[in-house]
N, C-alpha and C positions, 0 to 999 in steps of 0.2 A: 085435815092436816096434811102437810107436805110429806111425801114419801121419798123425796130426793136423796136423803142421807141414809136411807135404809138399804141394807143389802137384799138382793133378790133371792139369795140362797137360804136364808133363815128368817124366821119370824122373830121380832124383838121380844126380849124377856120382860116379864111383868116387873113392877117395881119391887114387889115382895121377893121375887126370885133373885133380882140383882142385889138386894140388901142381904139375903141369905148367903149368896155367893161371896160377897165382900166380907161378911162376918167370918165365914169359914176360912177365907184367905188370911184375915188378920189373926185368927186363932192359930193357924199353921205357922205364921211368921213368929208369933209370940212364943210358941212352943220351941221352935228351932233356936231362937235367941236364948231361951232359958237353958236349953241343952248345951248350947255353945258357951254360955257364961259359966256353966258348971264344969266344963271340960278344960277351960283355959288354964286354970292354975294347976291342974293335975297332969294331963297328958299332952297338952298343946301349948305352944307359945302364942302370943298375941299376933305375931306376924304371919303365922300359918293359917289363921282363921279367915274365912270369907263370910261376910255378912249375908244372911239369906235375903234374897230379893223378892219383891212382890211380883209374882208371875202373872197375876190377873188384875186387869183394870178395865173399866168400861171403855168402849171404843172412843167416846168423845174425849177421854183423857189422852189417848194415843194419837188421835187425828190432828196433825199440825195444820192442815188446811182449814178444818172446822174451827180450830182455836184462833187462827189469824182472822177468819171471817167474823168471828164473834167479837174479837178485840176491835176490829175496824168498825163494827156496828155499835160501839159504845156511844153513850150520849155525849155529844160534844158540848163544849162550854157555850152558853147562849151569850151572844155578843152584847145584848142590851142589859145584861146583868153585870157587866164589867164596869169598873169605876171609870175607865177611859170613855166609855160610851156615855155614861151619865154626865161626866164633865163636859163632853162635847155638846150634849144636849143643853146643858145649862149655859154654856158659852153661846150657843146659837140663840137661846131665848133672850139673854142679855143684849146681844147684838141687835136683835129685832126690836127690842124696847128702846135701845139708843137711837136706832133709825127712825122709829115712830116719834120719839121726842124731837129729834132733829127736823123731821118733816113738819111737825106741828109748829115749831118755833120759826120756821122759814117762810 
């Protein structure tokens, strides 16, 4: 497997560690939102509140270069599956049949 996108300074986390970290971050945000919702009516106005941001995301969510590479590598539309291609093929077939009939009759 390619090591091109891995950093040299740290080893990649295992899938279980990534899931645990993401779970803890979601739990933290949910707790902050709950506390914020409880304090809005009592001691704070809605305009004073800041929504808690997600501080941690895996690197592939933050890497714009990686995202653009992945987007450009998406599967392109196959030209022979388009209706225009099929129409062109059918038109070519009928033209060849007409030419053959014309050649036989001449």
